[in-house]
C-alpha positions in Angstrom: 7.8 15.0 -28.0 5.5 16.4 -25.4 6.5 16.5 -21.7 5.1 14.1 -19.3 3.0 15.8 -16.6 4.9 16.4 -13.4 2.3 14.4 -11.4 3.0 11.4 -13.6 6.7 11.7 -13.1 6.4 11.9 -9.4 4.0 8.9 -9.5 6.7 6.9 -11.4 9.4 8.0 -8.9 7.2 6.9 -6.0 6.5 3.6 -7.6 10.2 3.1 -8.3 11.1 3.8 -4.7 8.5 1.4 -3.5 9.6 -1.3 -5.9 13.2 -0.9 -4.7 11.9 -1.7 -1.2 11.0 -5.1 -2.6 7.2 -4.8 -3.1 5.5 -6.3 -6.1 4.6 -4.0 -9.0 0.9 -4.9 -9.0 0.7 -4.2 -5.2 2.6 -0.9 -5.6 0.3 0.3 -8.3 -2.9 -0.8 -6.5 -1.7 0.9 -3.2 -0.8 4.1 -5.0 -4.3 4.2 -6.6 -6.1 3.4 -3.4 -4.4 6.3 -1.6 -4.8 8.9 -4.4 -1.1 8.6 -5.2 0.2 9.4 -1.7 3.5 7.7 -1.5 3.6 7.9 2.2 0.2 6.3 2.7 0.9 3.7 0.0 4.2 2.8 1.7 2.6 2.4 5.1 -0.1 0.2 3.6 2.4 -2.0 1.8 4.5 -2.3 5.0 1.5 -3.3 7.1 0.2 -5.7 4.3 3.5 -7.5 4.3 3.6 -7.6 8.1 0.1 -9.0 8.5 0.8 -11.4 5.6 3.8 -12.8 7.5 1.5 -13.3 10.5 -0.6 -15.6 8.3 -3.7 -13.4 7.6 -5.4 -13.6 4.2 -4.3 -10.8 1.8 -7.8 -9.8 0.8 -8.9 -9.5 4.4 -5.8 -7.5 5.3 -6.5 -5.0 2.4 -10.1 -4.6 3.4 -9.2 -4.0 7.1 -6.4 -1.6 6.4 -8.6 0.5 4.2 -11.3 0.4 6.8 -8.9 1.4 9.6 -7.0 4.0 7.6 -3.7 2.1 8.0 -3.9 2.2 11.8 -1.9 -0.9 12.8 -3.4 -1.6 16.2 -7.0 -1.2 15.0 -6.4 -3.3 11.9 -4.7 -6.0 14.0 -7.7 -6.1 16.3 -10.1 -6.4 13.4 -8.1 -9.2 11.8 -7.9 -11.1 15.0 -11.7 -10.9 15.5 -12.4 -12.1 12.0 
């Protein structure tokens, strides 16, 4: 059996850690892809997504705004409020 590339193993590890924080698998995979597999950025994105979701904003709008604002909470919140 051939070895899995190290990058893939670290991706799986990152996904696993994010899933353990209670995020949905689909969201975790999407966030990891969106941020070129940066666990730190994906985690911040998921945290803000959940936060803004709890505030009652629409998920697709939140994703768009967070990407636009590079996960900057205050800027993203301003954008969402203005929509």
